[in-house]
C-alpha positions in Angstrom: -13.8 -6.1 -21.8 -10.3 -4.9 -21.4 -8.1 -5.6 -18.3 -4.6 -5.4 -17.3 -3.4 -9.1 -16.9 -0.5 -10.7 -15.2 1.3 -13.4 -17.3 4.6 -13.7 -15.5 7.3 -11.8 -13.7 8.1 -8.8 -16.0 5.2 -9.7 -18.2 1.8 -7.8 -17.9 -0.5 -7.2 -20.8 -3.7 -5.3 -21.6 -6.0 -7.7 -23.3 -9.7 -8.8 -23.8 -11.1 -10.9 -21.0 -14.5 -12.3 -20.1 -17.0 -10.0 -18.3 -17.6 -11.0 -14.7 -20.8 -12.5 -13.6 -22.7 -12.8 -10.3 -21.6 -16.1 -8.5 -23.0 -15.7 -5.0 -26.0 -14.0 -3.6 -23.8 -11.4 -1.8 -21.9 -10.5 -5.0 -22.1 -7.3 -7.0 -20.8 -6.3 -10.4 -19.2 -2.8 -10.5 -18.4 -0.9 -13.6 -15.1 0.8 -12.8 -14.8 4.6 -13.3 -11.3 4.8 -11.8 -8.6 2.4 -10.7 -5.0 2.9 -9.7 -1.5 1.1 -9.5 -0.1 0.4 -6.1 3.3 -0.5 -5.1 2.1 -3.8 -4.2 1.2 -4.4 -7.9 4.9 -3.7 -8.7 6.0 -6.3 -6.1 4.2 -8.9 -8.3 5.7 -7.7 -11.5 9.3 -7.4 -10.1 9.2 -10.9 -8.5 9.3 -9.9 -4.8 5.9 -11.3 -4.2 5.7 -14.7 -5.6 2.8 -17.0 -6.3 0.9 -15.0 -8.9 -1.3 -17.1 -11.2 -0.9 -16.3 -14.9 -4.1 -14.8 -16.2 -5.0 -13.0 -13.1 -6.3 -9.5 -13.5 -4.2 -7.0 -11.4 -5.2 -4.1 -9.2 -6.9 -3.7 -5.8 -8.0 0.0 -5.8 -11.2 0.9 -7.4 -14.1 3.2 -7.6 -17.3 2.6 -9.8 -20.9 2.3 -10.4 -22.9 -0.7 -9.2 -24.3 -2.6 -12.3 -25.8 -5.7 -10.8 -26.5 -7.0 -7.3 -27.1 -10.4 -5.8 -30.4 -10.8 -3.9 -28.6 -10.6 -0.4 -27.0 -7.3 -1.1 -29.7 -5.2 0.6 -28.0 -1.9 1.4 -27.2 -0.9 -2.1 -28.9 0.0 -5.3 -27.9 -0.4 -9.0 -26.5 2.9 -10.0 -25.0 3.6 -6.7 -21.4 5.1 -6.8 -19.0 3.0 -4.6 -15.5 2.7 -3.3 -14.1 -0.8 -3.2 -11.9 -1.7 -0.2 -8.8 -3.5 -1.3 -9.2 -6.4 1.2 -12.1 -8.8 0.9 -14.1 -9.6 4.1 -17.4 -11.4 5.0 -18.5 -9.0 7.8 -19.9 -12.0 9.7 -16.9 -13.9 11.3 -15.4 -13.1 14.6 -12.4 -11.4 13.0 -14.6 -9.0 11.0 -16.8 -8.2 13.9 -13.6 -7.2 15.8 -12.4 -4.9 13.0 -9.8 -7.4 11.7 -11.3 -7.4 8.2 -7.9 -8.4 6.7 -7.9 -11.6 8.6 -11.5 -12.7 7.7 -12.0 -16.4 8.4 -14.4 -16.8 5.4 -13.4 -14.7 2.4 -10.2 -16.6 1.5 -11.1 -19.8 -0.4 -7.7 -21.4 0.7 -9.0 -21.7 4.3 -9.0 -20.1 7.6 -5.2 -20.2 8.0 -4.6 -18.7 4.5 -4.7 -15.0 5.6 -5.7 -11.8 3.8 -7.9 -12.1 0.8 -7.6 -9.1 -1.7 -8.2 -8.2 -5.3 -5.5 -9.0 -8.0 -3.2 -10.9 -5.7 -1.2 -14.2 -5.5 -2.8 -17.6 -5.3 -2.6 -17.7 -1.5 -4.9 -14.7 -1.4 -7.7 -16.3 -3.3 -6.9 -15.4 -6.0 -9.6 -12.9 -7.0 -9.5 -11.0 -10.2 -8.5 -7.5 -9.7 -9.8 -3.9 -10.4 -7.7 -2.7 -13.3 -10.5 -3.6 -15.6 -13.7 -2.2 -17.1 -15.8 -4.3 -14.7 -15.2 -6.4 -11.5 -17.0 -8.9 -9.3 -17.1 -7.9 -5.7 -17.7 -10.7 -3.3 -19.6 -9.9 0.1 -20.6 -6.6 -1.5 -23.1 -5.9 1.3 -19.9 -5.4 3.5 -17.2 -4.7 0.8 -18.6 -1.7 -1.0 -19.0 1.7 0.7 -21.4 4.2 -1.0 -19.7 7.5 -1.8 -21.4 10.7 -0.9 -22.2 13.1 -3.6 -19.8 15.6 -2.2 -16.8 13.3 -2.7 -15.3 13.0 -6.2 -14.0 9.9 -7.9 -10.5 11.4 -7.7 -10.9 11.7 -3.9 -12.5 8.4 -3.5 -9.8 6.4 -5.3 -7.4 7.4 -2.7 -9.7 5.9 0.0 -9.7 2.4 -1.6 -6.3 1.6 -0.3 -3.5 4.1 0.3 -5.2 6.6 2.7 -6.7 3.8 4.9 -3.4 1.9 4.8 -1.4 5.1 5.8 -4.0 5.8 8.5 -3.8 2.1 9.6 0.0 2.5 10.0 -0.4 5.6 12.2 -3.1 3.9 14.3 -1.0 0.7 15.0 2.1 2.9 15.7 0.0 4.0 18.7 0.6 7.7 18.0 -0.3 9.9 21.0 -0.5 13.7 20.9 3.1 15.2 21.0 4.9 12.0 19.9 7.9 12.2 17.6 7.4 9.9 14.5 9.6 8.7 11.8 8.0 7.5 8.4 10.3 5.4 6.3 9.3 5.7 2.6 7.6 8.8 1.2 5.7 7.3 -1.6 1.9 7.4 -1.7 1.3 5.3 1.5 4.1 7.1 3.3 2.6 10.5 2.4 -0.7 9.4 3.9 1.1 8.0 7.0 2.4 11.5 7.4 -0.9 13.0 7.0 -2.5 10.6 9.5 0.1 11.2 12.0 -0.8 14.9 11.9 -4.4 14.0 12.2 -3.4 12.2 15.5 -1.5 15.2 16.6 2.1 13.9 16.4 4.5 16.6 17.6 7.2 16.0 15.1 7.4 13.9 12.0 10.4 12.9 10.2 10.2 11.7 6.6 12.9 9.5 5.1 13.4 8.8 1.4 15.8 9.4 -1.4 13.6 10.9 -4.1 13.6 14.7 -4.0 10.0 15.1 -5.3 8.7 12.8 -2.5 10.7 14.5 0.1 9.4 17.9 -1.1 5.8 16.5 -0.9 6.6 15.5 2.8 8.2 18.9 3.5 5.0 20.6 2.2 3.1 18.6 4.8 5.4 19.9 7.6 7.6 16.9 8.0 11.3 17.2 8.7 12.9 15.5 5.7 16.0 13.3 5.5 17.5 12.0 2.2 19.3 8.8 3.0 21.5 9.1 -0.1 22.9 12.3 1.4 22.9 11.6 5.2 22.8 8.6 7.4 19.1 8.7 8.5 19.7 7.1 11.9 22.5 9.5 12.8 20.4 12.5 11.8 17.3 11.3 13.7 19.4 10.7 16.9 21.1 14.1 16.6 17.9 15.9 16.0 16.1 14.2 18.9 19.0 14.8 21.5 20.2 11.2 21.3 16.9 9.7 22.3 15.4 8.6 19.0 11.7 8.7 17.8 8.7 7.5 19.9 7.1 5.8 16.9 8.2 4.5 13.5 6.3 3.5 10.4 7.8 1.3 7.8 5.9 2.3 4.6 8.4 0.7 2.3 8.4 -3.1 2.5 10.4 -5.7 0.5 11.4 -3.4 -2.3 13.5 -1.2 -0.1 16.8 0.3 -1.4 19.9 0.9 0.4 22.0 4.1 0.3 24.1 4.4 -2.9 25.7 7.8 -2.0 26.7 9.6 1.2 27.7 8.3 4.6 25.0 5.6 4.8 26.4 4.0 1.6 29.6 3.0 3.5 27.4 1.0 6.0 25.6 -0.5 3.2 28.8 -1.7 1.6 29.5 -3.7 4.8 25.9 -5.4 4.6 26.2 -6.1 0.8 26.5 -9.8 1.1 23.6 -10.0 3.6 21.4 -7.8 1.3 22.3 -10.1 -1.6 21.2 -13.2 0.4 17.9 -11.5 1.4 17.2 -10.5 -2.2 17.8 -14.2 -3.5 15.5 -15.3 -0.7 12.6 -13.1 -1.5 13.1 -12.9 -5.3 14.7 -16.0 -6.6 13.1 -15.3 -10.0 13.4 -11.9 -11.6 12.9 -10.5 -15.2 13.9 -6.9 -15.4 13.6 -5.0 -18.6 16.0 -2.1 -18.7 14.9 0.3 -15.9 11.7 -1.5 -15.3 10.7 -4.4 -13.0 14.0 -4.2 -11.1 13.7 -5.4 -7.4 14.9 -3.3 -4.5 18.4 -4.1 -3.5 18.0 -4.4 0.3 14.9 -6.0 1.5 15.3 -5.4 5.1 16.9 -2.0 5.1 13.8 0.2 6.0 12.9 -1.9 8.9 16.5 -2.1 10.2 16.7 1.8 10.1 13.4 2.0 11.8 14.5 -0.3 14.7 17.7 1.7 15.1 16.0 5.0 15.0 13.4 4.2 17.7 13.8 5.2 21.2 13.7 2.7 24.0 10.1 1.4 24.6 9.0 2.9 21.3 6.6 1.3 18.8 7.3 0.1 15.2 4.4 -0.2 12.8 5.1 -2.3 9.6 2.6 -1.6 6.8 5.1 -2.1 3.9 4.4 -5.4 2.3 6.8 -8.4 2.9 6.3 -11.8 1.4 6.0 -14.9 3.7 9.6 -16.1 2.7 11.1 -13.0 4.2 12.9 -14.1 7.5 15.3 -11.2 8.2 14.4 -8.9 11.2 16.8 -7.4 13.8 14.9 -9.2 16.8 17.9 -8.9 19.2 18.0 -5.2 18.9 14.3 -4.8 19.1 14.0 -7.0 22.1 16.7 -5.3 24.0 15.2 -1.9 23.5 11.7 -3.2 24.7 10.2 -2.2 21.5 6.4 -2.9 20.6 5.9 -4.3 17.2 2.6 -4.0 15.3 2.1 -5.0 11.7 -0.1 -6.3 9.1 -2.3 -5.9 6.1 -4.7 -2.9 6.6 -8.3 -3.5 7.7 -9.6 -1.2 5.0 -13.4 -1.6 5.7 -12.8 -0.5 9.3 -11.3 2.9 8.3 -13.0 3.9 5.0 -16.3 5.3 6.4 -14.4 7.5 8.9 -12.0 8.8 6.2 -14.9 9.4 3.6 -16.5 11.6 6.3 -13.4 13.6 6.7 -13.2 14.2 3.0 -17.0 14.9 2.7 -16.8 17.6 5.3 -13.6 19.1 3.9 -11.6 18.3 6.9 -9.1 16.5 4.6 -8.3 17.1 0.9 -6.5 13.9 -0.1 -5.9 15.0 -3.7 -3.5 17.7 -2.5 -0.9 14.8 -2.1 -1.0 14.2 -5.9 1.8 16.5 -7.0 1.6 16.1 -10.7 -0.8 15.1 -13.5 0.6 13.7 -16.7 -1.3 12.3 -19.7 -0.5 8.7 -20.4 -1.6 6.7 -23.6 -2.0 3.3 -22.0 -2.3 1.5 -18.7 1.0 -0.2 -19.5 2.8 3.1 -19.9 1.5 4.0 -16.5 2.9 0.9 -15.0 6.3 1.6 -16.5 6.2 5.3 -15.3 5.3 4.5 -11.8 7.8 1.6 -11.6 10.8 3.8 -12.5 9.7 6.3 -9.9 9.7 9.2 -12.4 9.8 12.7 -10.7 6.4 13.8 -9.5 4.7 10.5 -9.5 3.0 9.8 -6.3 0.0 7.9 -7.7 -1.0 6.7 -11.1 -4.7 6.6 -11.8 -6.2 4.4 -14.6 -9.2 5.9 -16.3 -11.4 3.9 -18.6 -9.9 5.5 -21.7 -6.5 3.9 -20.8 -8.0 0.5 -21.1 -8.4 0.7 -24.9 
């Protein structure tokens, strides 16, 4: 079968690989009908998330048809249409039973202290072959597959595999209460769904911070108050628009590939931090392999989280859902401590949220595909990666259909 395979930083290939087979009694084999590229996949290719094993199939977002089941998968049938949560969980351990599926004690073969297991990730996450392929093996399928109602399309369901649950998770751990003022840093796919989720939780005002006009326009269409950090200093604007108080909640939906301002008043501050940003980048991405405009790491790993801390009101809450590697050590702890901030962060517990979000989509309460601003034909999965990586206008999500794996 065909799959998108990681071979090294800046080196991914579409190639023939062996078809997956059942290995455990709780496994399933799923024939993918849709997959997608996530910003996390780009971290691997850019070199800002190390530890990828060459030969690993990429991708952790998928929708498909159940093709085979192990004998202990008793809640599904062959032929069922399912969404695959990005993180892998056993459903049995104390963490899973408490809803912390991303910290399952059993799923990660590297041991209980290894952390989140997910598809298509680095060695410390399993590794498990990913979902940018014609077929995939899904461990703990009795927990890790969610049947899709007939009323929900594949196009809707693929957004429920990772980015909608992650955005909702961000709003949840930001502790948003009705009337709260919220700042979302990063208006890519996850940021857009964080804005949507904040609205579902009755936030009073939502600020959206980015530098890409198309993403800011998508945020504005959702009713967010937009700030282009290449034109204005985002912290100064937030403070001015909140009467000098700051926001109650902030969500970092950017992570390690953050960019500093290259124009406007915020660029002057970035110039002063240039040496520190350079040190951080060397820390998180000691090896890079850019190819022209592609696979270029962000130039200020801690920028989004720094702005978020500065923009928060005293006693506010910061939710970090942007991905940071374990070697990332920079955080403005002094400023956060002296403002009595609450910090919540982590990998999304996808399986906790997917059933609820599926029901919102099934009933028509939410239409997630409205956040996909453009559809553009592509000839291959690798072209899709290059397009998404360079942040071309209009791209909020890149879906991989089976025809692209040829």
